[in-house]
C-alpha positions as CSV (number, residue, x, y, z in Angstrom):
1,M,78.4,124.0,113.2
2,Y,80.7,121.1,112.4
3,R,81.1,122.2,108.8
4,Y,82.6,125.6,109.9
5,F,84.9,123.8,112.3
6,K,85.9,121.3,109.5
7,R,86.6,124.2,107.1
8,A,88.8,125.9,109.7
9,I,90.8,122.7,110.1
10,D,91.0,122.3,106.4
11,I,92.4,125.8,105.9
12,T,94.9,125.6,108.7
13,V,96.2,122.1,108.1
14,S,96.4,122.4,104.3
15,F,98.3,125.8,104.6
16,V,100.8,124.4,107.0
17,A,101.2,121.2,105.0
18,I,101.8,123.1,101.8
19,L,104.5,125.2,103.5
20,L,106.2,122.1,105.0
21,L,106.0,120.1,101.7
22,I,107.5,122.7,99.4
23,P,110.8,120.8,99.2
24,V,108.9,117.6,98.3
25,F,106.9,119.4,95.6
26,I,110.1,120.7,94.1
27,L,111.8,117.3,94.2
28,V,108.8,115.5,92.7
29,A,108.5,118.2,89.9
30,I,112.1,117.7,89.0
31,V,111.8,113.9,88.9
32,I,108.6,114.0,86.8
33,K,110.3,116.3,84.3
34,I,113.4,114.0,84.1
35,D,111.2,110.9,83.7
36,S,108.9,112.1,80.9
37,K,107.8,115.0,78.7
38,G,104.7,117.0,79.7
39,T,103.4,119.1,82.5
40,V,104.2,118.4,86.1
41,I,100.6,119.0,87.3
42,F,97.6,117.1,85.9
43,K,94.4,119.0,86.0
44,Q,91.0,117.5,85.4
45,E,87.4,118.6,85.8
46,R,85.6,116.8,88.6
47,I,82.2,117.0,90.3
48,G,82.1,118.6,93.7
49,Q,79.7,119.7,96.4
50,K,76.2,120.5,95.1
51,T,77.4,119.0,91.8
52,K,79.5,122.1,91.1
53,K,82.4,121.5,88.7
54,F,86.0,122.2,89.8
55,Y,89.5,121.3,88.7
56,I,91.4,118.7,90.7
57,Y,95.2,118.9,90.8
58,K,97.5,115.9,90.9
59,F,101.1,115.3,90.0
60,R,101.1,113.8,86.5
61,T,101.7,110.0,86.7
62,M,100.9,109.1,83.1
63,V,102.4,110.0,79.7
64,S,101.4,113.4,78.5
65,N,98.9,112.2,75.8
66,A,97.3,109.5,78.0
67,S,93.8,110.8,77.4
68,L,94.2,110.4,73.7
69,I,95.3,106.8,73.9
70,G,93.0,105.4,76.6
71,P,90.0,105.7,78.9
72,T,89.7,108.3,81.8
73,S,90.0,105.5,84.4
74,T,93.1,103.4,84.7
75,A,93.6,99.6,85.0
76,K,96.1,98.0,87.3
77,N,98.8,97.4,84.7
78,D,98.0,100.5,82.6
79,T,101.0,101.0,80.2
80,R,100.3,104.8,80.1
81,I,101.6,105.1,83.7
82,T,105.2,106.3,83.8
83,K,107.9,104.7,86.0
84,V,107.9,107.7,88.4
85,G,104.1,107.8,88.2
86,L,103.9,104.2,89.4
87,F,105.9,105.1,92.6
88,L,103.9,108.3,93.1
89,R,100.6,106.4,92.9
90,R,101.8,103.6,95.1
91,T,102.8,106.1,97.8
92,S,99.9,108.5,97.1
93,I,102.3,111.4,96.6
94,D,100.5,112.1,93.4
95,E,97.6,113.4,95.5
96,L,99.6,116.1,97.4
97,P,98.7,118.9,95.0
98,Q,95.1,118.5,96.2
99,L,96.2,120.4,99.3
100,W,95.6,123.4,97.0
101,N,92.1,122.2,96.3
102,I,91.5,121.9,100.1
103,L,92.9,125.4,100.8
104,L,90.8,126.9,98.0
105,G,87.6,125.2,99.5
106,D,86.8,122.9,96.6
107,M,87.7,119.9,98.7
108,S,88.1,118.8,102.3
109,F,90.5,116.3,103.8
110,V,87.7,113.7,104.3
111,G,84.7,113.3,102.0
112,Y,83.8,111.3,98.9
113,R,86.5,111.0,96.2
114,P,85.4,113.3,93.4
115,G,85.0,111.7,90.0
116,V,84.4,112.8,86.4
117,K,80.8,113.5,85.5
118,E,80.7,110.4,83.2
119,N,81.2,108.2,86.2
120,Y,78.0,109.3,87.9
121,S,74.4,108.3,87.1
122,E,71.6,110.8,87.3
123,E,70.5,109.0,90.5
124,D,74.0,109.6,91.9
125,L,74.0,113.3,91.0
126,N,70.8,113.7,92.9
127,S,71.9,111.7,96.0
128,E,73.1,112.9,99.4
129,I,76.7,112.3,98.3
130,F,76.9,115.8,96.9
131,R,75.7,117.5,100.1
132,V,79.3,117.3,101.4
133,K,82.6,118.4,99.9
134,P,84.7,115.8,98.2
135,G,87.8,114.7,100.1
136,L,91.4,113.8,99.7
137,T,90.3,110.5,101.3
138,G,87.1,108.9,102.2
139,A,85.3,105.9,103.5
140,A,85.6,104.0,100.2
141,Q,89.3,104.6,100.1
142,V,89.9,103.0,103.5
143,N,87.5,100.1,102.9
144,G,88.7,98.6,99.6
145,R,89.4,101.5,97.2
146,S,89.6,100.2,93.7
147,N,88.7,96.6,94.9
148,L,85.1,97.9,95.4
149,S,82.4,97.8,92.9
150,L,80.9,101.1,91.8
151,E,77.8,100.3,93.8
152,E,79.9,99.6,97.0
153,K,81.8,102.9,96.6
154,R,78.5,104.8,96.2
155,N,77.1,103.1,99.3
156,Y,80.1,104.1,101.4
157,E,79.8,107.7,100.0
158,K,76.1,107.9,100.8
159,E,76.6,106.5,104.3
160,Y,79.4,109.1,104.9
161,A,77.2,112.0,103.7
162,K,74.3,110.9,106.0
163,N,76.6,110.4,109.1
164,I,79.2,113.1,108.7
165,S,80.9,113.8,112.1
166,F,84.2,114.7,113.7
167,I,84.6,111.2,115.0
168,T,83.9,109.7,111.5
169,D,86.4,112.0,109.9
170,I,89.1,111.2,112.5
171,K,88.6,107.4,112.0
172,I,88.8,107.8,108.2
173,F,91.9,110.0,108.5
174,F,93.8,107.5,110.7
175,K,92.7,104.5,108.6
176,T,94.0,106.4,105.5
177,I,97.4,106.7,107.2
178,R,97.4,103.0,107.9
179,V,96.5,102.1,104.3
180,I,99.2,104.4,102.9
181,F,101.9,103.0,105.1
182,L,100.9,99.4,104.7
183,G,100.8,99.9,100.9
184,R,97.4,98.2,100.4
185,D,95.5,98.6,97.2
186,T,98.1,100.6,95.3
187,N,96.3,100.9,92.0
């Protein structure tokens, strides 16, 4: 029952947020185009619920040929990140296009953060993590984010999938707001 309620909230809130944020989307698109060559939106294949592949959308924060000159994950002082991209990442504005992923049903507001297939072991792909939809935020993001080891992240993701509830989602949502506004772990 909660999954239907959660989906209804996802549709309603993402739709309203997209409408309200249109001016921000336009402004960010202009600034990205002024700052560097390339597309405004970065699209990458990720692993979703039931290990189904989908494309995640983000504002582009790296030089346009970043995948040709480095790994899929980024380091803290990655020289491929643009000046505007650094600000977008620090404020999490780069994640706003994922509201489309939520509206389309590929993601939810709260879940595990979807990664590229290469970042998951066979054991991970067969775990309870993929029983739920990936999220814009999740337990690992509010409990250390990139300061966590891969094992710690997976433990948070598994624990969330086992104990998904409205209360858990609300707690993670409000912790996310606190983390964003306090500017912790801005990698």
